[in-house]
Phi, psi and omega in degrees: 000136180286166181298319182296314181296319179296319180294320179295318179295317178297320179296320178296319178294316181293328179289335180284332180279132179289144178272124185228137179271168179297320180295321176298319179296320178297315180296318178296320180296317179295316179301315181291325176296317181291330178280346181093008180270079187292322183295319179293321178296321179297325178299314179292320183295315182284326180294319183259005181051051181287148178258164179296324181297320179297320179291321179293323177293336179268019174073029171284146181287147183298322183297318181290325179291319178294326181295333180249026185298339183289345180267352178275139180260000000 
């Protein structure tokens, strides 16, 4: 595959993925934790390597953060 074709394919793949900031990821993780959607919250936490402190500062409840303490490094 030529360089141009590979670049076009990568650009298409990158355009399909939504661009999300770290702060947005923290907010999405907190929202999902509060709704009880733990698996979706874990995706954001592991993808962005979020810490428990960041979630607590974003108003996540202490109980939910302690409940998922095993995924924090």
